[in-house]
C-alpha positions as CSV (number, residue, x, y, z in Angstrom):
1,M,3.8,30.9,16.5
2,K,6.3,29.3,18.9
3,E,9.8,28.6,17.9
4,S,9.3,24.9,18.4
5,D,6.4,24.9,15.9
6,N,8.7,25.9,13.0
7,W,9.7,23.1,10.7
8,S,13.3,23.0,9.4
9,D,14.0,22.3,5.7
10,K,15.2,18.8,6.7
11,E,12.0,18.0,8.5
12,V,9.9,19.1,5.5
13,V,12.0,17.0,3.1
14,E,11.7,14.0,5.4
15,A,7.9,14.4,5.6
16,F,7.7,14.7,1.8
17,V,9.8,11.5,1.4
18,H,7.5,9.7,3.8
19,M,4.5,10.8,1.9
20,L,6.0,9.8,-1.4
21,K,7.0,6.4,-0.2
22,T,3.6,5.8,1.2
23,I,1.8,6.8,-2.0
24,I,4.1,4.7,-4.1
25,L,3.6,1.7,-1.9
26,W,-0.2,1.9,-1.9
27,V,-0.4,2.7,-5.6
28,I,1.8,-0.3,-6.6
29,W,-0.3,-2.6,-4.4
30,L,-3.6,-1.2,-5.7
31,V,-2.4,-1.5,-9.4
32,I,-1.4,-5.1,-8.9
33,S,-4.6,-6.0,-7.1
34,L,-6.8,-4.2,-9.6
35,F,-5.0,-5.7,-12.6
36,F,-5.5,-9.3,-11.4
37,G,-8.9,-8.7,-9.8
38,V,-10.7,-6.7,-12.5
39,Q,-8.6,-7.0,-15.7
40,K,-8.0,-10.8,-15.3
41,G,-11.4,-11.3,-13.7
42,W,-10.0,-13.2,-10.7
43,A,-12.3,-11.3,-8.3
44,Y,-15.5,-12.3,-10.1
45,F,-16.9,-15.7,-9.1
46,N,-19.4,-15.9,-12.0
47,S,-16.6,-16.0,-14.6
48,P,-16.5,-19.3,-16.4
49,I,-12.9,-18.7,-17.6
50,V,-11.3,-18.2,-14.2
51,T,-10.4,-21.3,-12.3
52,T,-10.9,-21.9,-8.5
53,W,-7.2,-21.7,-7.8
54,E,-7.0,-18.3,-9.4
55,H,-9.8,-17.1,-7.1
56,I,-8.0,-18.6,-4.1
57,L,-4.7,-17.0,-5.2
58,F,-6.2,-13.6,-5.6
59,F,-8.1,-13.5,-2.3
60,A,-5.0,-14.9,-0.5
61,W,-3.0,-12.1,-2.0
62,I,-5.5,-9.5,-0.7
63,V,-5.7,-11.1,2.8
64,I,-2.0,-11.5,3.2
65,M,-0.7,-8.4,1.6
66,L,-3.1,-5.8,3.1
67,P,-1.7,-6.2,6.7
68,I,1.8,-6.2,5.3
69,V,1.3,-3.0,3.4
70,I,-0.3,-1.4,6.5
71,R,2.6,-2.5,8.6
72,I,5.1,-1.1,6.1
73,T,3.2,2.2,6.1
74,F,3.4,2.4,9.9
75,K,7.2,1.6,9.7
76,I,7.6,4.4,7.2
77,W,5.9,6.9,9.5
78,K,7.4,5.7,12.8
79,P,9.5,8.4,14.3
80,K,13.2,7.7,14.4
81,K,15.0,7.5,17.7
82,K,17.6,10.2,18.2
């Protein structure tokens, strides 16, 4: 193994922090989306209880937030300039 292949403790901790931030971000987004989509029934069109605006709100949430969450994930993993 080359000397340049060795990771320092600082780099390992930074990678772990990046992983933790990414996992927390995606889990929070998924929990919110699943709660409203499945538990509240906003993702199901055949539900007589759910109104049209709730469907629109839910799918707008998915369409708007997914690219934002992906962008934040890329920002988390973007290498810092030295």
